[in-house]
N, C-alpha and C positions, 0 to 999 in steps of 0.2 A: 233257630231250629236247625236240626240236622236231618237231611233226607236219607233214603235208604242207600244211596250211593256214598254216603259219608260227607256230602257237600254241606257246608255251613251257609245258611241263609239268614241274614239279619232282618227282623221285622222292622216296621216303621218306628216302633218304640224302642228299638235296641240301637246301641252304638258300638263302636269298636272297643269301648271301655267295658270290661266285665270282670267279675270276681273269678279269679283263676282257682282251679281245684287244688286239693291238698298235695297231690303228687307234683304238680307244676310248681307250687310254692316250695315244696321240699327241695326241688332242683334249683330253682331260680330266686327264691324269695319274692319280694314285690317286683313286678315288672313295670317299670316306668321309663319308657324310652329306651335308648341304647344303653347297654351295660358295658363298662370298660374297666378292665384291671390294668395294673401297671405293666408296661411292655407288651400290651395286647395279649396277655396270657388268658387262656380260657378259664383256668382254675385260679381261685384266689391265691395269690402268692403268700408264702410264709415270710412275714416281716420279722426277722429274728434280730431284734435290737432292744437294748435296755434303755437307751436314751436317744434323743433327737437333737439335731444341730440347727443353728440359726445362722443366717447369712451375715448379719451384723447387728449392732445394738438397735437400730431402727426396726429390724425384723422382730427382735425380742419385745420392743415396746408395742408394736402392732399386735403381736400375739397376746400379750398381757391385757391390752385394752379390749380385745375381742373376747378373751376368756371371762372378763367380768360380765359379759352379756350372753354367755352361753357357749363361747368357743368358736373356732374355725373348723368347718368340716374337713376331715382328712388331715388335721394338723395336731400333733401332740408335742409335749415337752419331755415326758419321762414315762417309762414303761408301766409304772404303777397306776398311771392315770388313763392309759389307753393304748391300743395297738390296732393297726388297720385290719389285720387278720381276724382278731377277736371281734372287732366292730362289725365286720362283714357277716360273721356267724350270728351275732346278736340280732342283727337286722333280719336275718332269715328266720330265726326262731320267733321273733316278734310277729312277723307276717303269718307264720303258721298258727299262732295263738290268737290272732286278731287283736294283738296288743299294740300300745303306742310305742313301747320300747322294751328291750330286754337287757339283762346284765349277766355275764358269765362269771362263774366262780370255780375254784379248783376242785370242788366235789359237791355232791348234793347236800351233805351235812354242812358244808361251808356256806352254801346258799341259805339254808334254814337258820343257822346260828347268826350269820351277819345280818340277815333281815330282822330277826327278833331283837338283836342288840341295838339295831338302828331305830326301830319303831317304839320299843317299850322303855319308858322312863322309870326311874326308881319310884316305888310306891304304886305302880300300876298292876293290873291283873291280866293274865292271859288264860283263855279257856281253850282246852284241847279235848278232842274225843279220845276215849280210852283205848281205841284200836289204832292209834297213831304209831308210827315207827318207834321202836324201843329207844333208840338213841335220841330222838326228838323229845320223848318223854323224860329221859334222863337229863337232858340239857335244861328243860324247863324246871324240873323238880330240884336239881342240884345247883347248877350254875346260875340260873336266873335268881334263885332264892338268895344266893350270896349278894346279889345286887339289890335286894329288897323288892323283888318282883314276885308277886304271888301267882301260883299256877293252880288251876282247878281242872280236874278231869271229869267229863260227863260221859255217860254211856252213848256209844255210837247209835244214832237213829232215834234217840230220845230228845226231841226238840223242845218238849216242855221243860225237861231238866236243864237243857242248855239255856233257855230263856230265863229260868229261875236263877241260874248261876250268875247272871249278869249283875254287876255292881257299878256304882258311879265311877269307879277307877278302872273298869274293864276297857282295855284298848285293843284287844286282838282276839279273834277266834280262829283257830287253826285246825284243819282236819285233812285227811287223805281221802281220795276217791278215785278208784277203789283202794281199800285199805290192805295192809299186809298182816297176816296171810289169809284172812277170811273174806277178802274181796267185798267188803261192805261198801255200798255206794251212797254217798251223801246226797240229800235232796238240795241241790245247789240253789234253786229258786227260793226254797224255804229258808235256807241258811242266810242268803243275802237279804231276805226280807226281815229276818230277826235282827241282823246287824244294822239294817237301814233305819230301824226305829231309834237308833242311838248315833248321834252325829259323829262321835269320836272313835267309833269301833271300826277297825279294818278286818277284812276276812282274807285268809290265805288257804289255798287248797294245794296240797302236794298231789300232783296228777301224774306222777312217774308211771304208775301202772297203766294209765289210760292212753297217754301220749296225746298230742293235739290232733291226731288222726281220728281218735275215737271220742274225744270229749274236749271242749274248750270252756273252762270255767268262767273266763272273763265275759263270755256271751251271756252268762246267767246273772251277772252283777257282782261276781267275786272281784275283790280288789287286786289280789296278786295270785299268780300261779307259779309254783316252783316245781322243778324236776331234778332228779338225779340224772343228769345227762350221760352219766356212765352207762346207763341201762339202754333203753330203746332208742333214744335220740342218737347215740353213738352207734350202738348195735353190733359192735364187734369185740366187746370185752377186752379192749386194749388201751383205754384211757380212763382217767377220772375227771369228771367235770360236773358242774351244777349250773342251774340257770333260774333267774326270777324274771317274770314278765308281768307288765301292768301298764297303767296309764303313764305317759311320758314324764309328767311332772313328778310322780311318785318314784319312778326309776331314777330320775335325775337326783332326787334327794338321797336315795340309797347309794348312788354312786359317790357322793361326797364322803359318805362313811367308809366306802370301800377304799378310798385313797388313804384313809387313816388306819383302818384295820388291816389292810394289806393283802386280803385274800383274792388274788387275781389268777387268771388262767393264762398259761404260756401259749405263744402263738402256734407251736407245733401241735399241741393238744387241740387247739381250736381248729386247725387245719384238718385233723383227723375227724373231729366232730362234724365239720361241714361235709366231709366225704361220706360219713355215715348218714347224715340227714338226706342226702340225695336219693337214697333207697328206702327211706323211712316208710312211706306209704305202701310200697310193695311188700316190705317185710311184715309190717303190722297186719296188713290184709291177710297174708298167708298165715300168720300166727293166730289171728282171730278165727279163721276157718278151722285150723287144726285143733285149737283149744276147744271150740264148740263140739267138734266130733269126739274129742277125748272125753270131755265132760259128760256127754250123752252116753258114751260107751261105759264109762266108770259107774254112772248112776244105775245102769241096768245090770251091773255085775254083782253076783251074790257075795263076793269077798270084799266088797267095798261098802262100808256102813253109811257114809254120807259124802256128798260132793258139794263143794263151795265154788260156784261159778255164776256170775250175774246173768249169763245167757240162759240159765235153766229156770223154769217156772218155780222150782222148789227153793230158789234162793230168796231170802227175806227181802231183798231190794230189787227183785227182778223188774217190777213195774216201773220203779224210778229209773233204773238203768235203761230200760227200753225207751223211755221218754227222752232221756238226755244224752244217751250214748249212741254212736253209729256202729260201734263194734264193742265187744266185751273183753278184749284183751287176750294176752297170750299166757296168762298164769292160771293154772287150775290147782286148787287145794282139795284134798280129799282125805277121808279117814278109813284106814284099813280095818276090816271087821275082825274082832278078837277071835282067837282060837283057844279052845278049852285047854286049860293047864299050861298055857304059854303066856309069858309077859308080852303085852302088846307092843312095847318098845322094841323087843327082840323080833317079833313077827314083822313089824314095819321095816326094821333094818334088813331083814332077809329079803323082803320085796325089793327094796332099793338096791341092794347088792346084786339082785338077779337082773336088774335092768342093764341093757347093753348100750343103748344109744346115748342117754344123757350122762353127763359128768356129774359126780357128786361135788357140789360146790355152792357157796353162797352167790348172791347176785342173780340177775335176770335180764331179759331184754335183748340178749345177743343172738347171733345166728345159730349158736350151738345150744342145744337143750341142756338145762341144768336141773338137778333134783336134790332135795334135801329133806331131812327131818328137822323142823324148827326146834323141837325139844332138845336135840343134840347140837345143832349148829348155832343156835342163838340163846338157848336157855339151859345149857348143860350144867351150869353151876347151881341150879335150883333142884330141889327134890321133886318127885312126881306130884306130891301134894301141893307144893308151892306153885308148880306149873299149872295145875288144874285151877288153883285159886285165881290165876290171871287169864284163864280161858285157853291155856295151851295144852292140848292133848298129846299124849305120847304116841298115838297112832296117826297123827296128822302128817301128811306129805304135802310139800309144795313143789309143784312141777312147773318150771318155767320153760315153756316150749319154744324151740328154735324154728328154723326154716327147713328142717328135714322133711322128707316125704311123709304125708299124713298116714298113709297105709303102713309105712315102716314103724312109725311111733305106736300106732294102734296094735300092731303085731307084737311089738316089744312089751307093751303093757300086758297083753294077754299071756305071753309066755312067762313073764315075771310073776303074775298073779297065780299062774298054774303051779308055781314052785313053793307056794306057802299053804 
Protein backbone atom coordinates (compact mmCIF):
# COMPACT_ATOMS: atom_id res chain seq x y z
CA UNK A 1 0.00 0.00 0.00
CA UNK A 2 1.01 3.67 -0.37
CA UNK A 3 0.32 6.14 2.44
CA UNK A 4 -0.57 9.80 1.89
CA UNK A 5 3.09 10.81 2.07
CA UNK A 6 3.86 8.53 -0.87
CA UNK A 7 5.69 5.96 1.25
CA UNK A 8 5.34 2.36 0.10
CA UNK A 9 4.56 -0.18 2.80
CA UNK A 10 4.49 -3.88 1.99
CA UNK A 11 1.90 -6.00 3.76
CA UNK A 12 2.78 -9.41 5.18
CA UNK A 13 1.41 -11.04 2.04
CA UNK A 14 3.43 -8.88 -0.32
CA UNK A 15 7.04 -9.27 -1.39
CA UNK A 16 9.46 -7.11 -3.30
CA UNK A 17 8.39 -8.99 -6.45
CA UNK A 18 5.47 -7.24 -8.09
CA UNK A 19 3.92 -6.72 -11.50
CA UNK A 20 5.24 -3.39 -12.74
CA UNK A 21 2.94 -0.93 -14.51
CA UNK A 22 2.79 -0.28 -18.24
CA UNK A 23 4.85 2.91 -18.16
CA UNK A 24 7.61 1.18 -16.18
CA UNK A 25 7.59 -1.74 -18.61
CA UNK A 26 7.64 0.66 -21.57
CA UNK A 27 10.85 2.17 -20.22
CA UNK A 28 12.56 -0.94 -18.84
CA UNK A 29 10.86 -4.09 -20.13
CA UNK A 30 10.94 -6.89 -17.59
CA UNK A 31 12.95 -5.94 -14.51
CA UNK A 32 14.82 -8.97 -13.23
CA UNK A 33 17.86 -7.98 -11.22
CA UNK A 34 20.48 -5.59 -12.54
CA UNK A 35 20.30 -4.65 -16.21
CA UNK A 36 23.53 -4.17 -18.11
CA UNK A 37 24.22 -3.12 -21.69
CA UNK A 38 27.56 -3.40 -23.46
CA UNK A 39 30.14 -0.89 -22.23
CA UNK A 40 27.81 0.05 -19.34
CA UNK A 41 25.65 2.10 -21.73
CA UNK A 42 22.33 3.24 -20.31
CA UNK A 43 20.70 3.03 -23.74
CA UNK A 44 20.60 -0.20 -25.75
CA UNK A 45 23.50 0.07 -28.23
CA UNK A 46 22.95 -0.17 -31.97
CA UNK A 47 24.78 -3.34 -33.00
CA UNK A 48 25.24 -2.50 -36.67
CA UNK A 49 26.59 -5.71 -38.12
CA UNK A 50 25.55 -8.19 -40.78
CA UNK A 51 27.60 -11.10 -39.48
CA UNK A 52 29.26 -12.33 -36.29
CA UNK A 53 32.73 -13.80 -35.82
CA UNK A 54 34.02 -16.89 -33.99
CA UNK A 55 37.27 -17.26 -32.09
CA UNK A 56 38.16 -20.66 -33.57
CA UNK A 57 36.64 -23.89 -34.86
CA UNK A 58 35.91 -25.07 -31.32
CA UNK A 59 33.86 -21.92 -30.82
CA UNK A 60 31.90 -22.72 -34.01
CA UNK A 61 31.24 -26.29 -32.82
CA UNK A 62 30.08 -25.11 -29.40
CA UNK A 63 27.72 -22.63 -31.01
CA UNK A 64 26.26 -25.19 -33.43
CA UNK A 65 25.77 -27.74 -30.64
CA UNK A 66 23.95 -25.13 -28.54
CA UNK A 67 21.89 -24.00 -31.54
CA UNK A 68 20.40 -27.48 -31.83
CA UNK A 69 18.97 -27.03 -28.32
CA UNK A 70 17.73 -23.48 -28.58
CA UNK A 71 20.88 -21.40 -28.96
CA UNK A 72 23.15 -19.37 -26.71
CA UNK A 73 21.76 -16.15 -25.18
CA UNK A 74 23.37 -13.11 -26.73
CA UNK A 75 25.17 -15.10 -29.43
CA UNK A 76 24.35 -15.06 -33.15
CA UNK A 77 26.03 -16.16 -36.36
CA UNK A 78 24.37 -14.03 -39.05
CA UNK A 79 22.20 -10.92 -39.10
CA UNK A 80 19.19 -12.60 -40.68
CA UNK A 81 18.86 -14.87 -37.63
CA UNK A 82 19.18 -12.27 -34.90
CA UNK A 83 20.61 -9.02 -33.61
CA UNK A 84 21.15 -7.87 -29.99
CA UNK A 85 19.45 -4.49 -30.54
CA UNK A 86 16.43 -6.15 -32.14
CA UNK A 87 16.27 -8.79 -29.42
CA UNK A 88 16.24 -6.15 -26.67
CA UNK A 89 13.24 -4.44 -28.27
CA UNK A 90 11.45 -7.75 -28.79
CA UNK A 91 11.82 -8.55 -25.09
CA UNK A 92 10.40 -5.15 -24.14
CA UNK A 93 7.33 -5.53 -26.34
CA UNK A 94 6.74 -9.08 -25.09
CA UNK A 95 6.73 -7.74 -21.53
CA UNK A 96 4.20 -5.05 -22.47
CA UNK A 97 1.85 -7.60 -24.06
CA UNK A 98 2.26 -10.24 -21.31
CA UNK A 99 3.61 -12.54 -24.00
CA UNK A 100 6.23 -15.24 -23.83
CA UNK A 101 8.21 -13.78 -26.75
CA UNK A 102 7.99 -11.28 -29.59
CA UNK A 103 9.41 -11.03 -33.10
CA UNK A 104 10.07 -7.85 -35.06
CA UNK A 105 9.44 -7.39 -38.79
CA UNK A 106 10.26 -4.58 -41.23
CA UNK A 107 6.61 -3.44 -41.39
CA UNK A 108 3.18 -4.25 -40.03
CA UNK A 109 2.16 -5.91 -43.29
CA UNK A 110 5.34 -7.97 -43.23
CA UNK A 111 4.33 -9.22 -39.77
CA UNK A 112 0.87 -10.20 -41.05
CA UNK A 113 2.02 -11.83 -44.29
CA UNK A 114 4.93 -13.77 -42.80
CA UNK A 115 2.78 -15.06 -39.94
CA UNK A 116 0.02 -16.20 -42.32
CA UNK A 117 2.49 -17.85 -44.70
CA UNK A 118 4.12 -19.66 -41.79
CA UNK A 119 0.91 -20.94 -40.18
CA UNK A 120 -1.33 -21.79 -43.15
CA UNK A 121 -0.66 -24.95 -45.20
CA UNK A 122 -1.98 -25.52 -48.71
CA UNK A 123 -5.60 -26.63 -48.62
CA UNK A 124 -6.37 -24.82 -45.38
CA UNK A 125 -8.82 -22.02 -44.68
CA UNK A 126 -8.44 -18.63 -43.00
CA UNK A 127 -11.42 -16.66 -41.70
CA UNK A 128 -11.18 -12.89 -41.34
CA UNK A 129 -13.66 -10.22 -40.33
CA UNK A 130 -14.79 -7.97 -43.16
CA UNK A 131 -13.57 -4.81 -41.43
CA UNK A 132 -9.95 -5.96 -41.51
CA UNK A 133 -7.29 -3.72 -43.03
CA UNK A 134 -7.66 -3.48 -46.82
CA UNK A 135 -4.20 -4.88 -47.58
CA UNK A 136 -4.70 -7.82 -45.20
CA UNK A 137 -7.88 -8.72 -47.07
CA UNK A 138 -6.11 -8.37 -50.41
CA UNK A 139 -3.30 -10.65 -49.28
CA UNK A 140 -5.79 -13.30 -48.18
CA UNK A 141 -7.99 -13.07 -51.27
CA UNK A 142 -5.26 -12.80 -53.91
CA UNK A 143 -1.92 -14.15 -52.73
CA UNK A 144 -3.07 -16.92 -50.41
CA UNK A 145 -5.51 -18.10 -53.08
CA UNK A 146 -2.54 -18.74 -55.39
CA UNK A 147 -1.21 -21.15 -52.75
CA UNK A 148 -4.47 -23.06 -52.54
CA UNK A 149 -5.54 -21.42 -49.27
CA UNK A 150 -9.20 -20.45 -48.97
CA UNK A 151 -10.18 -17.11 -47.42
CA UNK A 152 -13.63 -16.41 -45.98
CA UNK A 153 -14.88 -13.00 -44.80
CA UNK A 154 -17.52 -12.77 -42.07
CA UNK A 155 -19.29 -9.63 -40.83
CA UNK A 156 -17.54 -7.94 -37.91
CA UNK A 157 -19.42 -8.69 -34.70
CA UNK A 158 -21.46 -11.58 -36.15
CA UNK A 159 -20.13 -14.47 -34.06
CA UNK A 160 -22.83 -16.87 -35.26
CA UNK A 161 -21.65 -16.30 -38.86
CA UNK A 162 -18.07 -16.74 -37.73
CA UNK A 163 -18.81 -20.07 -36.07
CA UNK A 164 -20.85 -21.22 -39.07
CA UNK A 165 -17.93 -20.47 -41.42
CA UNK A 166 -15.57 -22.86 -39.61
CA UNK A 167 -14.73 -25.97 -41.64
CA UNK A 168 -12.53 -29.00 -40.92
CA UNK A 169 -9.69 -27.27 -42.79
CA UNK A 170 -9.97 -23.96 -40.89
CA UNK A 171 -6.63 -23.14 -39.29
CA UNK A 172 -6.80 -19.43 -38.50
CA UNK A 173 -9.19 -16.66 -37.46
CA UNK A 174 -7.89 -13.12 -37.83
CA UNK A 175 -9.43 -9.80 -36.87
CA UNK A 176 -8.50 -6.31 -35.77
CA UNK A 177 -9.58 -4.70 -32.53
CA UNK A 178 -10.33 -1.84 -32.86
CA UNK A 179 -10.77 -1.96 -36.64
CA UNK A 180 -9.93 0.63 -39.27
CA UNK A 181 -11.74 2.99 -39.81
CA UNK A 182 -14.96 2.27 -37.88
CA UNK A 183 -13.19 1.24 -34.67
CA UNK A 184 -15.24 -1.91 -34.18
CA UNK A 185 -14.10 -3.90 -31.14
CA UNK A 186 -13.95 -7.69 -31.20
CA UNK A 187 -15.23 -9.63 -28.20
CA UNK A 188 -11.93 -11.31 -27.49
CA UNK A 189 -13.27 -13.74 -24.90
CA UNK A 190 -15.93 -14.93 -27.31
CA UNK A 191 -13.49 -15.15 -30.22
CA UNK A 192 -11.06 -17.24 -28.19
CA UNK A 193 -13.88 -19.49 -26.97
CA UNK A 194 -15.08 -20.18 -30.52
CA UNK A 195 -11.59 -21.08 -31.68
CA UNK A 196 -10.98 -23.09 -28.50
CA UNK A 197 -13.64 -25.59 -29.56
CA UNK A 198 -11.37 -26.62 -32.42
CA UNK A 199 -7.91 -27.90 -31.52
CA UNK A 200 -6.09 -26.77 -34.66
CA UNK A 201 -7.44 -23.22 -35.02
CA UNK A 202 -5.24 -20.29 -34.01
CA UNK A 203 -6.45 -16.73 -33.43
CA UNK A 204 -4.69 -13.50 -34.38
CA UNK A 205 -5.66 -9.97 -33.38
CA UNK A 206 -4.15 -6.92 -35.03
CA UNK A 207 -4.14 -4.56 -32.04
CA UNK A 208 -2.34 -1.65 -33.68
CA UNK A 209 -5.11 0.83 -32.82
CA UNK A 210 -5.31 -0.31 -29.19
CA UNK A 211 -1.64 -0.68 -28.22
CA UNK A 212 -0.76 -2.83 -25.19
CA UNK A 213 -1.53 0.18 -23.01
CA UNK A 214 -5.25 -0.06 -23.80
CA UNK A 215 -5.75 -3.76 -24.54
CA UNK A 216 -3.76 -7.00 -24.34
CA UNK A 217 -5.42 -9.73 -26.43
CA UNK A 218 -3.20 -12.51 -25.09
CA UNK A 219 -4.79 -12.02 -21.66
CA UNK A 220 -8.12 -13.07 -23.23
CA UNK A 221 -6.83 -16.29 -24.74
CA UNK A 222 -5.85 -14.99 -28.19
CA UNK A 223 -2.84 -16.88 -29.63
CA UNK A 224 -1.01 -14.07 -31.42
CA UNK A 225 -1.18 -10.29 -31.37
CA UNK A 226 0.35 -8.26 -34.19
CA UNK A 227 1.06 -4.53 -34.48
CA UNK A 228 2.15 -2.14 -37.11
CA UNK A 229 4.91 -0.77 -34.87
CA UNK A 230 5.21 2.08 -37.38
CA UNK A 231 2.22 3.58 -35.57
CA UNK A 232 1.81 4.01 -31.80
CA UNK A 233 4.68 1.79 -30.64
CA UNK A 234 7.20 3.94 -32.48
CA UNK A 235 5.11 7.08 -32.14
CA UNK A 236 7.17 9.49 -34.21
CA UNK A 237 6.30 8.73 -37.85
CA UNK A 238 9.95 8.07 -38.66
CA UNK A 239 10.35 4.28 -39.02
CA UNK A 240 8.60 1.25 -40.48
CA UNK A 241 8.29 -1.85 -38.30
CA UNK A 242 5.93 -4.63 -37.29
CA UNK A 243 5.78 -7.12 -34.43
CA UNK A 244 4.10 -10.41 -33.51
CA UNK A 245 3.77 -11.49 -29.86
CA UNK A 246 2.65 -14.79 -28.41
CA UNK A 247 3.63 -17.91 -26.50
CA UNK A 248 7.38 -18.54 -26.69
CA UNK A 249 7.09 -21.87 -28.54
CA UNK A 250 4.87 -20.38 -31.24
CA UNK A 251 7.18 -17.40 -31.74
CA UNK A 252 10.18 -19.76 -31.93
CA UNK A 253 8.45 -21.70 -34.73
CA UNK A 254 7.68 -18.47 -36.58
CA UNK A 255 11.28 -17.35 -36.21
CA UNK A 256 12.45 -20.38 -38.16
CA UNK A 257 10.30 -19.23 -41.07
CA UNK A 258 11.65 -15.69 -40.75
CA UNK A 259 15.16 -16.99 -41.40
CA UNK A 260 13.93 -18.37 -44.74
CA UNK A 261 11.53 -15.59 -45.77
CA UNK A 262 14.05 -12.93 -44.80
CA UNK A 263 11.76 -10.18 -43.48
CA UNK A 264 13.92 -8.75 -40.68
CA UNK A 265 14.20 -5.39 -38.91
CA UNK A 266 17.46 -3.47 -39.08
CA UNK A 267 19.09 -2.50 -35.76
CA UNK A 268 18.80 1.25 -36.27
CA UNK A 269 15.02 0.99 -36.79
CA UNK A 270 14.85 -1.21 -33.68
CA UNK A 271 16.78 1.43 -31.72
CA UNK A 272 14.32 4.14 -32.78
CA UNK A 273 11.41 1.86 -31.94
CA UNK A 274 12.78 1.29 -28.44
CA UNK A 275 13.16 5.04 -27.98
CA UNK A 276 9.51 5.49 -28.92
CA UNK A 277 8.38 2.71 -26.58
CA UNK A 278 9.74 4.58 -23.57
CA UNK A 279 7.06 7.26 -23.91
CA UNK A 280 4.28 4.93 -25.15
CA UNK A 281 2.15 5.04 -22.00
CA UNK A 282 2.47 8.83 -21.69
CA UNK A 283 1.55 9.42 -25.33
CA UNK A 284 -1.34 6.96 -25.45
CA UNK A 285 -2.83 8.28 -22.21
CA UNK A 286 -2.81 11.81 -23.67
CA UNK A 287 -4.26 10.61 -26.98
CA UNK A 288 -7.00 8.65 -25.19
CA UNK A 289 -8.04 11.74 -23.26
CA UNK A 290 -8.04 14.06 -26.26
CA UNK A 291 -9.84 11.57 -28.49
CA UNK A 292 -12.62 11.12 -25.93
CA UNK A 293 -13.08 14.90 -25.69
CA UNK A 294 -13.05 15.23 -29.49
CA UNK A 295 -15.57 12.39 -29.93
CA UNK A 296 -17.96 13.92 -27.41
CA UNK A 297 -17.68 17.37 -28.99
CA UNK A 298 -18.25 16.02 -32.50
CA UNK A 299 -21.25 13.95 -31.44
CA UNK A 300 -22.91 17.09 -30.09
CA UNK A 301 -22.19 19.17 -33.22
CA UNK A 302 -25.05 19.76 -35.69
CA UNK A 303 -22.71 19.52 -38.70
CA UNK A 304 -21.60 16.00 -37.80
CA UNK A 305 -23.92 13.15 -38.77
CA UNK A 306 -22.31 10.31 -36.82
CA UNK A 307 -19.23 9.62 -34.71
CA UNK A 308 -17.44 6.27 -34.48
CA UNK A 309 -15.49 5.97 -31.24
CA UNK A 310 -15.60 3.05 -28.74
CA UNK A 311 -15.63 5.46 -25.80
CA UNK A 312 -19.09 6.70 -26.78
CA UNK A 313 -22.24 4.91 -25.61
CA UNK A 314 -23.55 5.25 -29.18
CA UNK A 315 -20.82 3.00 -30.57
CA UNK A 316 -22.10 -0.54 -31.32
CA UNK A 317 -19.26 -2.14 -29.34
CA UNK A 318 -19.11 0.31 -26.44
CA UNK A 319 -19.96 -2.27 -23.77
CA UNK A 320 -17.43 -4.79 -25.06
CA UNK A 321 -14.77 -2.06 -25.27
CA UNK A 322 -15.57 -0.89 -21.75
CA UNK A 323 -15.08 -4.42 -20.41
CA UNK A 324 -11.80 -5.25 -22.13
CA UNK A 325 -10.06 -1.92 -22.80
CA UNK A 326 -8.52 0.50 -20.31
CA UNK A 327 -8.61 3.32 -22.87
CA UNK A 328 -10.32 3.76 -26.23
CA UNK A 329 -7.46 4.95 -28.42
CA UNK A 330 -6.42 8.05 -30.30
CA UNK A 331 -8.40 7.64 -33.54
CA UNK A 332 -11.86 9.17 -34.03
CA UNK A 333 -13.84 8.54 -37.22
CA UNK A 334 -16.87 10.66 -38.02
CA UNK A 335 -19.28 11.54 -40.83
CA UNK A 336 -19.81 15.13 -41.95
CA UNK A 337 -23.51 16.03 -42.30
CA UNK A 338 -24.58 16.57 -45.94
CA UNK A 339 -25.27 20.07 -47.23
CA UNK A 340 -28.14 20.54 -49.65
CA UNK A 341 -27.09 20.71 -53.33
CA UNK A 342 -23.45 19.91 -52.55
CA UNK A 343 -21.62 16.62 -53.06
CA UNK A 344 -20.71 15.17 -49.64
CA UNK A 345 -17.23 14.27 -50.87
CA UNK A 346 -16.59 17.95 -51.62
CA UNK A 347 -18.15 19.13 -48.35
CA UNK A 348 -15.93 16.75 -46.39
CA UNK A 349 -12.87 17.85 -48.33
CA UNK A 350 -13.62 21.49 -47.48
CA UNK A 351 -13.75 20.63 -43.81
CA UNK A 352 -10.42 18.79 -43.95
CA UNK A 353 -8.76 21.59 -45.91
CA UNK A 354 -9.95 24.09 -43.26
CA UNK A 355 -8.20 22.21 -40.44
CA UNK A 356 -4.93 23.85 -39.41
CA UNK A 357 -3.28 21.49 -36.90
CA UNK A 358 -3.43 18.01 -38.46
CA UNK A 359 -1.49 17.10 -41.58
CA UNK A 360 -3.39 15.43 -44.41
CA UNK A 361 -1.68 12.06 -44.54
CA UNK A 362 -2.20 8.32 -44.14
CA UNK A 363 -1.02 6.44 -41.03
CA UNK A 364 -1.66 7.21 -37.38
CA UNK A 365 -0.24 6.88 -33.87
CA UNK A 366 2.47 9.53 -34.00
CA UNK A 367 2.90 12.70 -31.98
CA UNK A 368 1.56 14.76 -34.89
CA UNK A 369 -2.18 14.69 -35.62
CA UNK A 370 -3.08 13.31 -39.06
CA UNK A 371 -6.39 13.53 -40.90
CA UNK A 372 -7.77 11.93 -44.04
CA UNK A 373 -10.81 11.00 -46.10
CA UNK A 374 -10.61 7.21 -46.51
CA UNK A 375 -12.66 7.47 -49.73
CA UNK A 376 -9.82 9.47 -51.30
CA UNK A 377 -6.77 8.20 -49.47
CA UNK A 378 -7.51 4.47 -49.63
CA UNK A 379 -10.42 3.90 -52.06
CA UNK A 380 -9.97 6.60 -54.72
CA UNK A 381 -9.98 4.04 -57.55
CA UNK A 382 -13.55 3.00 -56.70
CA UNK A 383 -16.75 4.81 -57.63
CA UNK A 384 -19.02 6.22 -54.93
CA UNK A 385 -21.39 3.28 -55.44
CA UNK A 386 -18.56 0.76 -55.15
CA UNK A 387 -17.32 2.45 -51.98
CA UNK A 388 -20.78 2.35 -50.44
CA UNK A 389 -21.05 -1.34 -51.26
CA UNK A 390 -18.09 -2.02 -48.99
CA UNK A 391 -19.31 0.38 -46.31
CA UNK A 392 -17.00 3.30 -47.11
CA UNK A 393 -18.90 6.58 -47.07
CA UNK A 394 -17.68 9.68 -48.91
CA UNK A 395 -18.39 11.87 -45.88
CA UNK A 396 -16.23 9.77 -43.54
CA UNK A 397 -13.25 11.43 -41.85
CA UNK A 398 -10.54 9.55 -39.94
CA UNK A 399 -8.78 11.77 -37.40
CA UNK A 400 -5.65 10.26 -35.86
CA UNK A 401 -4.98 12.50 -32.87
CA UNK A 402 -1.46 13.39 -31.78
CA UNK A 403 -0.24 14.92 -28.53
CA UNK A 404 -1.08 18.56 -29.24
CA UNK A 405 -3.06 20.46 -26.61
CA UNK A 406 -6.62 19.19 -26.37
CA UNK A 407 -8.07 22.70 -26.29
CA UNK A 408 -6.21 23.61 -29.49
CA UNK A 409 -7.53 20.56 -31.34
CA UNK A 410 -11.09 21.24 -30.19
CA UNK A 411 -10.82 24.87 -31.33
CA UNK A 412 -9.41 23.79 -34.70
CA UNK A 413 -12.32 21.40 -35.28
CA UNK A 414 -14.86 24.07 -34.36
CA UNK A 415 -13.40 26.68 -36.69
CA UNK A 416 -13.16 24.17 -39.55
CA UNK A 417 -16.78 23.05 -39.13
CA UNK A 418 -17.84 26.69 -39.10
CA UNK A 419 -16.45 27.05 -42.63
CA UNK A 420 -18.71 24.45 -44.23
